[in-house]
C-alpha positions, -999 to 999 in steps of 0.1 A, spaced: 0 0 0 13 34 -10 -1 66 7 -5 98 -13 -12 128 9 -22 164 3 -31 192 27 -60 206 7 -87 190 -15 -73 207 -46 -40 188 -42 -56 154 -45 -85 161 -69 -63 156 -100 -52 122 -87 -88 111 -82 -97 125 -117 -71 102 -132 -79 72 -111 -117 76 -115 -125 42 -98 -120 44 -61 -136 35 -28 -144 62 -2 -139 53 35 -149 78 61 -128 77 93 -117 101 120 -136 131 105 -119 126 71 -123 107 39 -98 82 26 -98 70 -10 -87 35 -19 -77 29 -55 -54 9 -78 -29 23 -102 -6 1 -124 -13 -28 -100 -3 -7 -70 -27 -3 -40 -31 33 -30 -47 52 -1 -52 89 -9 -64 117 14 -61 154 22 -53 161 58 -66 197 62 -41 224 70 -17 223 99 7 200 117 -18 182 139 -41 174 110 -13 162 89 2 140 116 -31 125 124 -38 117 87 -4 103 81 -6 81 112 -40 67 101 -27 60 66 1 40 81 -15 23 110 -51 17 97 -45 13 60 -10 -2 63 8 22 40 44 11 34 55 43 17 42 79 18 43 105 -9 32 140 1 24 167 -25 15 204 -19 27 240 -20 53 260 -1 66 296 2 102 302 -8 129 314 16 157 308 -8 159 337 -33 168 313 -60 134 296 -59 107 312 -81 70 307 -83 61 274 -99 95 258 -92 93 222 -79 112 214 -47 116 182 -28 126 180 8 160 165 16 152 172 53 125 190 73 123 209 106 96 224 128 105 261 129 78 269 156 90 243 181 106 264 209 119 252 242 150 274 241 141 286 277 156 252 288 188 257 269 178 237 238 182 249 202 151 260 182 133 230 167 144 205 193 126 183 218 142 155 237 140 122 220 137 135 184 160 150 158 159 187 148 161 177 112 144 146 97 158 133 65 135 120 37 140 87 20 171 87 -2 158 60 -26 125 79 -32 145 111 -38 167 94 -64 136 81 -81 121 116 -81 152 130 -97 150 103 -124 114 111 -131 121 148 -132 148 143 -159 124 122 -180 98 149 -178 121 178 -183 113 192 -149 140 212 -131 134 196 -97 153 212 -69 160 200 -34 165 216 0 154 220 36 117 227 43 107 244 76 72 236 89 51 255 114 14 262 123 18 297 108 13 312 74 46 331 70 43 364 52 64 389 73 99 394 58 116 394 92 101 361 101 111 346 67 146 358 73 147 343 108 136 309 96 160 309 67 190 320 89 181 298 119 176 265 99 192 272 66 158 265 52 148 269 15 110 269 19 83 269 45 49 253 48 25 240 74 25 202 74 57 185 61 79 181 92 50 166 112 44 140 86 82 134 85 82 128 122 54 103 120 71 84 91 105 84 109 88 71 141 70 43 123 99 35 99 80 43 68 100 58 38 86 92 27 89 118 0 77 154 1 72 174 -31 63 211 -30 54 237 -57 66 272 -48 37 295 -44 55 327 -34 90 340 -36 114 350 -8 112 387 -16 74 388 -21 73 377 -57 51 389 -85 13 391 -83 -5 360 -96 -37 341 -94 -32 316 -65 -63 296 -74 -51 291 -110 -16 283 -97 -29 257 -72 -49 239 -100 -20 239 -125 6 229 -99 -17 201 -86 -21 187 -121 17 187 -126 23 172 -92 -3 145 -96 13 134 -129 47 134 -112 36 114 -82 18 88 -103 49 84 -124 68 77 -92 41 52 -81 44 34 -114 81 27 -108 78 17 -71 
């Protein structure tokens, strides 16, 4: 079983449109879609926004539906000035930027018993790089910082970038990474850049979300085909 996760419904709708034939299972105030693609068993869901929702959904996919790999697709804001709107980025590692017990002498992003940075699966990253070359996509890699905050203030962006050497920020990835690391499930996290480090150009986010979701869905299913 392979899990495919998004944070918003728009991020999984293109997948369901391609698959067409799927079973809906309602559980824990969410809907999980069971389907087959190229003889692979899939469980697909969107978690809803935020770390708790994402961690809950990822855990259910692994524990209830027995997912053995997890692929997460969505959007992120750039912290690295070399990342532009519509660029595709995968996470080499992830960190929770809003986790703060520095009052006890610990660094930002640390709690006892866990790592500050969680690495994604190397084999899945190699496969993604291969798929990107086949499709002519300039897939980039980097550190993604996660927190329960939509980051729009420049000073906050600068702090996250400087503190964690992060390339992009979003609201779910590191919590899913922690779940997968704890349960020994390989994971891959793909993000389309929705805004640039310095503010970026004006654009239609709804249109961007739809187009990036279509590209990401095709990319993720190409990965599934080769797993």
